[in-house]
C-alpha positions in Angstrom: -19.8 16.4 27.6 -22.3 16.3 24.8 -22.2 18.6 21.9 -25.1 21.1 22.0 -26.2 23.0 19.0 -28.4 26.0 18.4 -30.1 26.8 15.1 -32.4 29.6 16.2 -30.2 32.3 14.8 -30.0 30.7 11.3 -32.2 32.6 8.9 -35.1 30.4 7.8 -33.8 27.5 10.0 -37.0 25.5 10.0 -36.7 25.1 6.2 -33.0 24.7 5.6 -31.8 22.6 8.6 -34.0 19.5 8.3 -35.1 17.0 5.7 -37.6 14.1 5.7 -35.9 11.1 7.4 -34.6 8.8 4.7 -33.2 6.3 7.2 -34.8 3.0 8.1 -33.9 3.6 11.7 -36.7 4.9 13.9 -35.0 8.3 14.7 -38.0 10.5 14.0 -39.8 12.0 11.0 -37.0 14.6 10.2 -33.2 14.6 10.3 -30.5 17.2 9.8 -29.5 17.9 6.2 -26.0 16.4 5.5 -24.4 19.9 5.2 -25.6 20.9 8.7 -24.3 17.6 10.1 -20.9 18.3 8.5 -20.8 21.9 9.8 -21.7 20.8 13.3 -18.8 18.3 13.2 -16.5 20.9 11.7 -17.1 23.3 14.7 -15.4 20.7 16.9 -12.6 19.9 14.4 -11.6 23.4 13.6 -12.3 24.9 17.1 -14.7 27.6 15.9 -18.0 27.1 17.7 -20.2 29.6 15.7 -20.7 30.9 12.2 -21.2 34.6 12.0 -21.4 37.3 9.3 -17.9 38.3 10.3 -16.2 34.9 10.4 -18.0 32.7 7.8 -15.2 33.1 5.3 -12.6 32.3 7.9 -14.7 29.3 9.1 -14.8 28.0 5.5 -11.1 28.5 5.1 -10.4 26.5 8.2 -12.9 23.8 7.2 -11.2 23.4 3.8 -7.7 23.3 5.4 -8.8 20.6 7.7 -10.4 18.6 4.9 -7.3 18.9 2.8 -4.9 18.0 5.6 -7.1 15.0 6.8 -7.9 13.9 3.3 -11.6 13.6 4.3 -14.8 15.6 4.0 -17.3 16.6 6.6 -20.0 16.1 4.0 -19.4 14.5 0.6 -21.1 13.9 -2.6 -20.2 12.1 -5.8 -19.8 14.2 -9.0 -18.6 12.6 -12.2 -17.3 9.6 -10.2 -15.2 11.7 -7.8 -16.0 12.3 -4.2 -16.1 16.0 -3.4 -17.1 18.2 -0.4 -20.8 19.2 -0.4 -19.9 22.2 1.7 -18.8 25.3 -0.2 -18.6 29.0 0.8 -22.3 29.6 -0.1 -23.3 26.7 2.2 -21.4 28.1 5.1 -23.0 31.5 4.5 -26.4 29.9 4.4 -25.9 28.5 7.9 -24.7 31.8 9.5 -26.1 31.7 13.0 -25.2 28.1 13.8 -23.7 27.9 17.3 -22.4 24.9 19.2 -20.6 24.4 22.6 -17.5 23.1 20.8 -14.2 24.1 22.5 -12.7 27.2 20.8 -9.0 27.0 19.9 -6.6 29.8 18.9 -5.5 30.3 15.3 -2.0 29.2 16.4 -3.4 25.9 17.9 -5.4 25.4 14.7 -2.2 25.8 12.6 -0.5 23.3 14.9 -3.4 20.8 14.5 -3.2 21.1 10.7 0.6 20.6 10.8 0.2 17.5 13.0 -2.4 16.1 10.5 0.0 16.7 7.6 3.0 15.1 9.4 0.9 12.0 10.1 -0.2 11.8 6.5 3.4 12.1 5.3 4.6 9.5 7.8 1.9 7.1 6.8 2.8 7.6 3.1 6.5 6.9 3.8 5.6 3.7 5.7 3.4 2.6 2.9 6.2 3.3 0.4 8.7 1.4 2.5 6.4 -1.6 2.8 5.9 -1.7 -0.9 9.6 -1.6 -1.5 10.2 -4.2 1.1 7.6 -6.5 -0.5 8.9 -6.0 -4.0 12.5 -6.4 -2.8 11.6 -9.7 -1.1 10.1 -11.0 -4.3 13.2 -10.2 -6.4 
């Protein structure tokens, strides 16, 4: 199933959702702004398929939890040599009205998803540490 998105309820959507195409690919004259692409992807990852005046703070909180647990950003920019998220609370608020057909998940399922991401990160870190010790132990 493809991901459908609706911008019609975003205030001033014609001016904030699109930018002139900067790609060399023939995809059209305009493309989504990076923040919108990130928010669309986030709706699937966090299981919240819309941003409303009542849930935008919760949406942002879930987005940040997911980014922290997965050690990746839905949209990133470089500031002073460090990659940081280009989505902050004011960005989420600006896109109130975004709606997709992403599958909704319960808060409990979201917590389990975050826990699973954290467990995988810890397991990967342990494996890496063991491999380093194994390599240095073999050299000794």
